[in-house]
C-alpha positions, 0 to 999 in steps of 0.5 A: 085587445091583446094581453097576457095571462095572469097565472103561471110563468109561461106568459101566454098571450090572450086575445079579448074579443069585442064581445068580451070572449077570451081566447088564446093569442095565436101570434104570441110567441110563448103560446101560439094561441093555446090557453090552459083551463085557468086561462080559458076561464079568465072571463069568469073572473071578471066580476065584482062579486067579492071585490074590495071596492072601497078603502077601509080604515080600522074596519070602517069604510073610508074615502080613498084619499082619507085612507091614503092620508092615514097610511102615510101618517101612520107610516111617518109616525112609525119611521120618526119613532122607530126608524125606517127599519121598522117598516117593510113591504111584502110584494107579489109576482102578481104585480106588474113590473111598474108596480114593483118598480115603484115599491122598490124605489120607495123602500130602498131609495127613499126610506133607505132600507131594503125591507122589501121582499116578495112571495117570489122568495117562496118559489124562485129565490134558489134559482136566482142564486143558482144563476148568479153564482154560476153566470154572475147574473140572474139570467135564464139562458134558454127560450121556449124554442129550445123545447122543439130543438132538444134531443133530451129534455129532463123535467125535474121537480116539476109537474109541468103538465098541471103547473105549466100546461101550455109549455108542457103541451109544447113538449108533447107536440115536439116529441110527436114531431121528433119521436127520437127525442127522449124525455126523463122525468125526475120526481118522487111522485109519478105525476101527470107529467110522467105520461110523456116520459121515456124514463121516470126516476122516483128519487128519494125526496131531497136527494137531488144534489146526490143525483146531479153530483153523480151525473157530474162525476159520470161526465168526468169518468165517461168522456162527458166533458167538453174540453173547449168549455174549460177555458171559460170556467172557474172552479172545475177542479174543486167541483169535480173533486167534491163530486168524485165520491158520488159514484153511480152506486152511491148516488143510486143508494142515496136516491133510492133508485135502481142503478141501471135506470140511473145509469140510463139517465146519465148515459142519455145526458152524456151522449145526447148533443142537445140537452134541456133541463127544466125544473121548478119547485121540487128543486127550489123549495129545498133546504139545499135549493141553491146547491140543487140549482148549481148542481144542474147548471154545473152539468150543463156548463161542464158538458158544454150544453148551454148557449146553443139551440136545444140546450141549457138549464131552464128554470120555470118560474111559477108566477106571471111576473116573478122575473119582472120582480127580479129585474126591478129589485123586488127581492130584499137581497138585491137592488134594482136592475140586477144590481147588488149592494157593493158601494159602487152599485149603491152609489150608482143607483142613488145617483140615478134616482137622485134620492136622499138615501139608499139601502146599502145592505140586504133587507129582511127576506120573507121568513125573517121579515114576518119573524121580525113582525112577530118580535115587534121589530117591524111595526108596519108592513104593506102587503100587495097582491098576496096572502102570506097568512096562507102561503108562508110556512108556519102560517098560523104564526104569521097570521098571529104576528100580523094580528099583533102588528101596529100597522098592516096595510093591504092592497087587494082585489078581494075583500075577504082573504085570510090576510085582509082579515087582520089588516088595519088599512085596506086599499082597493087595487085593480085586477087583471083586465083593469091593470096596465103594464108589463110582465116578464115570463120564464124565457125573459120575454117582456109582454104587455098586460093591457086594461080592457075594462074599467076598474070597479068602485074606487080600485086603483093600480098598485103603482098609483097607490104606492106613489100617492103614499110616497107623495104624502111622505114628502117624496113627491118629485120622484113619484109624480108619474101620470102614466105607467109608461113613464115608470117603464121608461125610467126602469128601462133607462136604469137598466142601461145606466153605466152598464157597459155590458157589466149587467145581463139585464139591459132593456135600455133600447126601450127607454125612449118609447113614447106612451103610444109605442109602449102601449103597442109593445110586442113581446120581446126577450131581453136584453134589448139594447144597441147590441140586440135592438130586437131582443135576444133569444139565447144567452152565452152563445159567445161563452162570455159570462158576467163574473168580472173575469168573464168566466162561469163558475162551477159550484161544489155540491153540498150534502143532500138535504133530506128531511128526517122523519121520526117515530112521532112523525114517520111520514114525509109530506110533499106540497104543491099545486093542482091542475085547475087552481091557482095559489090561494084560490082568491081568483080561481076558487070562485069559478065553478068550472075550475072546481069541477076537477078537484073540489076539496082538499085531499091527501094522496098516499100509496095504497100500501101505505094507506092500508097499513095505516087503516085508511081507505079511498074517500076517508077523511084523515087528519095530517099532523106535524109538530106545528099543527094539523089539517083535515083532508080527503084520502086519495089513493095513488100508486104513483106515490112512494111508500110512506110519503104524502102529497097535499095541495097548498091552495086551500085557505080558510075561505074555502076550508075549515082546517086544510091550510097546508103551509101551516104545517111547514117549518120555516126552515130553508136554503141558507143561501137563498132564504127560500123555504123548504116546503117539500119535505115536512115530517108528519103523521096521519090517522083517520078523522073519525066522524059520525056523519058526512054530508053535502050542503048546498046554499045560496050564500057563503055562510061557513058552517059552525060546529062541524069537524070538517068543511070545504066550500066549492062554488057552483052555478047559482049556489055554494056547495059545502062538504061537511062532516060532524059528530052527533046526529046530522038532523040535530046539527041541521036543526041547530045550525041551518037557518030555515025560519020562514021556509017550507021544509022537506025532510027525510030520515033513514034507519041508518042515520041518513038525513035529507033536508030541502028548504024553500022560499017562494018556490025557490030552493034555498038550501039542500042538505044530505047526510049519512054515516059515509059520503052519500052518493048524489047527482050533484049536477041535478041538485045544483040545477035546482037552484037555477030552475027548481022542480015545479011538481011533487015528483020533481021535489021528491027526486030532489030530496032523494038527490038523484034525477028520476031519469038520466045519470050523473056525469061523475067526476069532471075530467075535462074542465074545458068542456065539462066532460065527466068520467061516466061519459068518457067510460061510456065512450070507451065501452062504445069503442073509443080506444085512444085520446084522439077518438075520445076527443073526436067524440066528446071534445075532451083533451082537445083544448089545453090538453092537461086532461090527456094523462087522465084520459090515458089512464081511463083507457087503461082501466078495464071497463066493467059492465 
């Protein structure tokens, strides 16, 4: 069975073996058999533990049919009393295209309002607007083959080594095969991706527009304009006029970069024939996100570096089906099949759907949508496949708004999330491995996601749940599909309906697929139509664009969007992803091996900044913005700029007590795309003072009470929590840990050290270790005792000490694919392994997904101590 990975926008192919094993699909053109560590661990997510298996209404289990009846009846009552504008849908790039299509059709074509938005608003909306303003269509012109054809690759605002590992490894391979290829990484942090860079530009956060305006001016001043492109462009003169003040010196000053290094980048871009620019959230999640996108696209259009192999502006999507959601109108600012809200387009869509009404103006985008919920204007919201209580800016206000909303319907896979906690109706949805449909990756490639295991409990596909409610609302004829292939055919037919090459998105060539042909569909890049029956890898090779006059448009740049710090909040906090986790961790957070690399929330800062603020590596710190605060472990990172912080966005209230990063982020964003600016939050930081810190292993998930900080990391056979609190650790343990009926071992040290083991029927139930500072323990040894407890007194005393009598702890896990720890790597280096290849041959680390290779290289550069 061949399917696709449900994580990032690379869209890797997955093969499911007859024995249930998960491997990469060697035939899939996006990945050729590679999987990152998250994809390789997909098999570990196929379990019913923690699943939402039955519907709930008002906190009580209900039959699914009754829950659907209740959802429809309550929606109808709100619509009848307050109008359809009081209803909204908030969707997700985790949905399949068929799911998205049904949600959009229900909202815009049958309720008649455009109040459907998606968490893709948080990551890709600025790229959408950049492409639409420039090309006249939301059309990514590039493909992954361009990685191997480029003379220069510019990676900006993206740590692809961690966020798109398989695509990044394709770059690594291309550079190995073509050493003359140059790579420039533009990012305030020196991330793992900079390991590949010939040039790293650590620009000031928010100064991207200045950098690319300077590039445009450089092209104009140094013969970098392709004169043959000028007849195909509008807005050239006004855009160059706007860029003219951005001299090299001014751009370097605004970006806080060395002018010689900036000039080196400008020269590379100007002189190299084939230039590929890749970008992600660092560009999009900005108060000037759309202008950032257009500044990049301007440079490619003016220099003629698009529409050819190895060239172009290539936005890397963050989610597996962010592109598919854009195709079906999953954003509040567009209609289905890439149509807008002109009278002609609205009429066309209504004719195709034969619907009683149609949305004729944009709806509420994500931030205004939840603000409207808070004001009581939106009284019903249906949330599908995402947790806005964690991922939205001002997350605390979002959860308060949802808690007060008269009707919150949540379709979910997981029973306990920050958002399901405030739902009135919970509907059990199918997850990866159970779902059947299509997704579109970053290069416009449509792939099948196939079901290979039966759904547990009463779980149903999202499209089916939506259609059932639509039928109960009286729209049965239009929502009577029996198979997702029927939805896909309708979607494909709509894409070609009255198109006449006016819209880039056209897959009408797939509109006649039978169910069997749809099931066998192989990956294909749109457009797929009479002109391109086998799909199309690159767009705009003919220099014909989708504005009415056939020309592309340059967009004059706006001022840089740098956040302003203050005396009260003097530091800038950047947020983003880490290597082994995904979004709000509902899937990856429960996989023990994905918690091995980084297992608790952290905040990274430069050693000089940390020293000035009285912070050291391993300290707990409190980070505060004007909206709230979070607690996290301090990490020192010399790749950070001074007075800046980085904190990962993954930890929800299910995995940590007070580490919800997006709760600190203001709901401000790009005025063009309405995408929030997550990357530049003014904050302050100070030590989090505690009397003790410790580790607690326990069999069940029981969030601890009366502590200042906790974070949970599932282990094989146990849950492990990092804790910190006031008072005496022993007093806390006696008050909070339920050890009644258990045999206990305790040890108390002179300096506040405390150890506790609790046993029942020879099995270890919990293990607690505390000290004034983090006690150093053999974690693998302790975790193993929950699976195979020691049987003699010596073994139990070793367990109480937290360290095996013989052997050594593996240290921090560096290679999650093969569980290779830092100590084993250092030992291999001491024994003569002098390269990543040698370490791979000895330990296998770095030989699978490759995302640990930058860390292996850093360890090779670290002096080995005796």
